[in-house]
C-alpha positions in Angstrom: -63.7 49.2 -2.9 -65.8 50.9 -0.2 -64.1 52.0 3.0 -65.7 49.4 5.2 -64.5 46.5 3.0 -61.0 48.1 2.8 -60.9 48.3 6.6 -62.0 44.7 6.9 -59.3 43.6 4.6 -56.7 45.6 6.5 -57.7 43.9 9.7 -57.4 40.4 8.1 -54.0 41.2 6.6 -52.8 42.3 10.1 -54.1 39.0 11.4 -52.0 37.1 8.9 -48.9 39.1 9.7 -49.4 38.1 13.4 -49.2 34.4 12.1 -52.9 33.7 12.7 -54.7 31.4 10.3 -57.7 32.7 8.4 -61.1 31.0 8.0 -62.4 30.1 4.5 -64.8 33.1 4.7 -62.0 35.6 5.6 -59.7 34.3 2.8 -62.6 34.4 0.3 -63.5 37.9 1.2 -59.9 39.2 0.7 -59.3 37.4 -2.6 -62.7 38.3 -4.0 -62.4 42.0 -3.3 -58.7 42.4 -4.1 -58.9 40.5 -7.4 -61.8 42.7 -8.4 -61.0 46.2 -7.1 -57.3 46.5 -6.0 -56.0 47.7 -9.4 -52.8 49.2 -7.8 -52.0 45.9 -6.2 -50.6 47.2 -2.9 -52.9 45.3 -0.6 -52.9 42.3 -2.9 -49.1 42.0 -2.7 -49.1 42.6 1.0 -51.6 39.9 1.5 -49.9 37.3 -0.6 -46.5 38.0 1.0 -48.0 37.7 4.5 -49.7 34.4 3.6 -46.4 33.0 2.2 -44.5 34.0 5.3 -47.0 32.5 7.6 -47.7 29.4 5.5 -50.9 28.7 3.6 -53.5 26.4 5.1 -56.2 24.4 3.3 -58.9 26.8 4.6 -57.1 29.7 3.1 -56.6 27.9 -0.2 -60.3 26.9 -0.2 -61.2 30.6 0.3 -59.1 31.4 -2.8 -61.0 28.7 -4.8 -64.4 29.9 -3.5 -63.4 33.5 -4.7 -62.5 32.1 -8.1 -65.9 30.4 -8.3 -67.6 33.8 -7.9 -65.9 35.0 -11.1 -65.8 31.9 -13.3 -68.9 30.7 -15.1 -69.6 27.0 -14.4 -69.9 24.5 -17.2 -73.1 22.5 -16.7 -72.6 19.0 -18.1 -74.7 15.9 -18.4 -72.1 13.5 -17.0 -71.8 12.1 -13.5 -69.0 14.1 -11.7 -67.7 10.7 -10.4 -66.9 9.8 -14.0 -64.7 12.8 -14.7 -61.1 13.5 -13.8 -58.5 16.3 -14.2 -54.8 15.6 -14.1 -53.6 19.3 -14.0 -51.2 20.3 -11.3 -49.2 23.3 -10.0 -46.4 23.4 -12.5 -43.2 24.8 -11.2 -41.0 21.7 -11.4 -37.3 22.2 -11.3 -36.8 19.5 -14.0 -38.4 20.8 -17.1 -40.2 17.9 -18.8 -42.4 17.4 -21.8 -46.2 18.0 -21.4 -46.7 14.9 -19.3 -50.1 15.6 -17.9 -51.4 16.4 -21.4 -50.1 13.1 -22.7 -51.7 11.3 -19.7 -55.0 13.1 -20.4 -55.2 11.7 -23.9 -54.2 8.2 -22.7 -57.0 8.3 -20.1 -59.6 9.6 -22.6 -58.7 6.9 -25.1 -60.0 4.4 -22.4 -63.4 6.2 -22.4 -62.7 8.1 -19.2 -64.1 11.6 -19.2 -61.2 14.1 -18.9 -61.6 17.8 -18.2 -58.0 19.1 -18.5 -57.2 22.6 -17.5 -54.7 24.1 -19.9 -52.7 27.3 -19.9 -49.7 28.9 -21.6 -46.2 28.2 -20.2 -45.5 30.1 -16.9 -42.7 28.1 -15.3 -42.1 25.4 -17.9 -40.9 25.3 -21.6 -44.3 24.6 -23.1 -47.7 24.8 -21.4 -50.6 22.6 -22.2 -52.2 25.4 -24.1 -49.1 26.1 -26.1 -48.8 22.5 -27.1 -52.4 22.1 -28.2 -52.3 25.4 -30.1 -49.4 24.0 -32.1 -51.5 21.0 -32.9 -54.4 23.0 -34.1 -56.8 23.7 -31.2 -56.9 26.6 -28.7 -58.1 26.0 -25.2 -58.1 29.7 -24.3 -60.1 30.7 -27.3 -62.5 27.9 -26.8 -63.1 28.9 -23.2 -63.6 32.6 -24.1 -66.5 31.6 -26.3 -68.2 30.6 -23.0 -69.3 27.5 -21.0 -71.6 26.2 -23.8 -68.7 25.8 -26.2 -66.6 23.9 -23.6 -69.6 21.7 -22.8 -70.2 20.9 -26.5 -66.7 19.7 -27.0 -66.6 17.8 -23.8 -69.8 15.9 -24.4 -69.0 15.2 -28.0 -65.5 14.0 -27.6 -65.5 12.8 -24.0 -62.7 15.2 -23.1 -61.8 18.9 -23.3 -58.8 21.1 -22.7 -60.0 24.4 -21.4 -58.9 27.4 -19.2 -61.2 28.0 -16.3 -60.1 31.6 -15.7 -61.1 32.4 -19.3 -64.7 31.5 -18.5 -65.3 34.8 -16.8 -68.1 36.8 -18.2 -66.8 39.8 -20.2 -67.3 42.3 -17.3 -65.4 40.1 -14.8 -62.7 39.4 -17.3 -61.8 43.2 -17.2 -61.0 42.8 -13.5 -60.4 39.4 -12.2 -59.0 37.7 -15.3 -56.9 40.7 -16.5 -55.7 41.2 -12.9 -54.7 37.6 -12.5 -52.6 37.7 -15.7 -50.9 41.1 -15.2 -50.3 41.0 -11.4 -49.4 37.4 -10.9 -48.2 35.8 -14.2 -46.2 38.7 -15.5 -45.0 40.1 -12.1 -42.2 37.5 -11.7 -43.3 37.3 -8.0 -40.3 35.6 -6.3 -42.3 33.6 -3.8 -45.0 30.9 -3.9 -48.6 32.2 -3.8 -52.1 30.7 -3.7 -52.1 31.2 -7.5 -49.1 28.9 -7.9 -50.6 26.3 -5.6 -54.3 26.3 -6.4 -55.0 28.1 -9.7 -55.9 24.7 -11.2 -57.6 23.3 -8.1 -60.9 24.9 -8.8 -62.7 23.2 -11.7 -65.5 24.9 -13.6 -66.6 21.4 -14.7 -68.1 19.5 -11.7 -65.9 16.4 -10.8 -65.1 14.3 -7.8 -61.7 12.8 -8.7 -58.3 14.4 -9.2 -54.6 13.7 -9.7 -52.7 16.8 -8.8 -49.0 17.2 -9.0 -47.2 19.7 -6.8 -43.6 21.1 -7.1 -42.8 20.8 -3.4 -43.4 18.1 -0.7 -44.3 20.8 1.7 -47.7 21.4 0.1 -48.8 17.8 -0.3 -51.0 17.7 2.8 -52.5 21.2 2.5 -53.6 20.5 -1.1 -55.0 17.1 -0.2 -57.0 18.7 2.6 -58.1 21.4 0.1 -59.6 18.8 -2.2 -61.4 17.3 0.7 -62.9 20.7 1.5 -63.9 21.1 -2.1 -65.9 17.8 -1.7 -63.8 15.5 -3.8 -64.4 11.8 -3.3 -61.0 10.4 -4.2 -57.7 11.6 -5.5 -53.9 11.8 -5.3 -51.6 14.8 -4.6 -48.1 13.8 -5.6 -44.5 15.1 -5.8 -41.5 13.6 -7.5 -38.6 14.0 -5.1 -36.3 14.9 -8.0 -38.1 18.2 -8.4 -41.0 17.0 -10.4 -44.6 18.3 -10.1 -45.9 14.8 -11.1 -45.2 11.1 -10.8 -41.5 10.4 -11.4 -39.6 7.7 -13.2 -36.2 9.0 -12.1 -36.7 8.6 -8.4 -39.3 8.2 -5.7 -42.8 9.8 -5.8 -44.3 10.9 -2.5 -48.1 10.6 -2.6 -50.9 11.7 -0.3 -54.0 9.8 -1.4 -57.3 11.2 -0.2 -60.9 10.2 0.2 -63.6 12.3 1.7 -62.5 11.6 5.2 -59.1 10.0 5.1 -55.5 10.8 4.1 -52.9 8.2 3.4 -49.2 9.1 2.7 -46.8 6.7 1.0 -43.9 6.5 -1.5 -43.6 4.6 -4.7 -40.5 3.8 -6.8 -40.3 3.6 -10.6 -39.6 -0.1 -10.3 -42.8 -0.7 -8.2 -44.7 0.9 -11.0 -43.1 -1.3 -13.6 -40.8 1.1 -15.4 -37.1 1.6 -15.7 -35.4 4.1 -13.4 -34.3 6.8 -15.7 -31.6 9.5 -15.4 -32.8 13.1 -15.1 -31.2 14.1 -18.4 -33.4 11.5 -20.2 -36.6 13.3 -19.4 -35.6 16.9 -19.6 -37.3 19.1 -22.2 -35.2 21.5 -24.3 -37.6 23.5 -26.4 -41.1 23.7 -27.8 -40.1 22.0 -31.1 -38.7 19.0 -29.3 -41.7 18.9 -26.9 -44.2 18.8 -29.8 -42.2 16.1 -31.5 -41.8 14.0 -28.4 -45.5 14.3 -27.5 -46.6 13.1 -30.9 -44.2 10.2 -31.1 -45.4 9.1 -27.6 -49.1 9.4 -28.6 -48.4 7.5 -31.9 -46.7 4.7 -30.0 -43.3 5.3 -31.7 -41.3 6.3 -28.6 -39.8 3.8 -26.2 -37.8 6.3 -24.2 -37.9 7.4 -20.6 -40.2 10.2 -21.7 -42.8 7.7 -22.7 -42.4 6.0 -19.3 -43.0 9.3 -17.6 -46.3 9.6 -19.5 -47.2 6.1 -18.6 -46.8 6.4 -14.8 -48.8 9.6 -14.8 -51.6 8.1 -16.8 -51.5 5.1 -14.4 -52.3 7.4 -11.5 -55.5 8.5 -13.3 -56.5 4.9 -14.0 -56.0 4.0 -10.4 -58.0 6.9 -9.1 -60.8 6.2 -11.5 -60.7 2.6 -10.2 -60.0 1.1 -13.6 -57.0 -0.8 -12.1 -56.1 -1.9 -8.6 -52.4 -0.9 -8.7 -50.2 1.7 -10.4 -48.3 -1.1 -12.2 -51.5 -2.4 -13.7 -52.2 1.2 -14.7 -48.9 1.4 -16.6 -49.7 -1.8 -18.4 -53.1 -0.5 -19.4 -51.6 2.8 -20.6 -49.0 1.0 -22.7 -51.6 -1.2 -24.3 -53.7 1.8 -25.3 -50.7 3.4 -26.9 -49.8 0.2 -28.8 -53.4 -0.2 -30.0 -53.5 3.2 -31.7 -56.5 4.3 -29.6 -54.6 7.3 -28.1 -53.6 8.8 -31.5 -57.2 8.3 -32.6 -58.5 10.3 -29.6 -56.1 13.1 -30.4 -57.2 13.1 -34.0 -60.8 13.1 -32.9 -60.2 16.0 -30.6 -58.5 18.2 -33.1 -61.1 17.4 -35.7 -63.8 18.4 -33.3 -62.5 21.8 -32.3 -59.4 22.6 -34.2 -57.5 22.8 -37.5 -56.6 19.3 -38.7 -54.1 20.8 -41.2 -52.0 22.2 -38.4 -52.0 18.8 -36.8 -50.9 17.1 -40.0 -48.1 19.6 -40.4 -46.7 18.8 -36.9 -47.2 15.1 -37.6 -45.0 15.3 -40.7 -42.4 17.2 -38.8 -42.4 14.6 -36.0 -42.2 11.8 -38.5 -45.5 10.2 -37.6 -47.2 10.8 -40.9 
């Protein structure tokens, strides 16, 4: 990092410590340069701590996403961005649940909705999306490291893909940005919320205009909804389950900020309004990876009628609503249930693993879960 850039960053960090908000350009400049060149991490940690203390704005988060875009290779696809959705969120829920967004992704894809689902290893939960899919025979990180063309091929052939945007860095960038991201953020055990916790999945390497994004705290609902507006999304939902869930909840109320390009609407829904039973927290808690894999497969195969299945249903319903396949969340739950009952969801999972993974691994886990 040259001395002029270092001085610019020092001025910007001082601005944050004085509780002044940054522009998108200032935030982008800091993230871009520190992620690439600050190998010791001193300025990086000072900047993140100052942002946390002040409170992060949507402009500052947009700057973070813009910096990510400079390192991550885009995936150029032949699908209308309005026909694609991601249901990834922040993670960090206090109630550790099964891989709800991954189940919702396969339910949505079984209805011929294009799903580009970001997937990573567990950071705050028991089993991350990537951990789960690896157990079932496919590897989102390895697929992504092969490059954008590999991700594109699976996406266009199957109609969905699980991938890791940060693994799409070119080899030279991966030595800095990607390695830095893993070592200085994921492994640091940083005891406060950062832009990485909030927006690591907000930037999509696959162009899209619709999102459902769960967040672990009500405090960040509006900044994240405003972030998606600044990233030129057409329609979406940012949600928080008041029981500590970073997703739609079936154990209590879900607070929603629904956004379009120019408007925000905040409201609350109950499990009953969505057409599912109000569950107890202990009914949806995940205990370990083995149970997560079993529960996931039994839900996908339509053999589970527990509260965990209802949790998957309400989160899939949000995707159907945002993609305008239904008019209400309750209708979305009914559609999700019909797809599970029809066998279309399990067929989509089998198709996905056959396309880019090891079917024998899937069969092994199916036998263990009692679905084969």
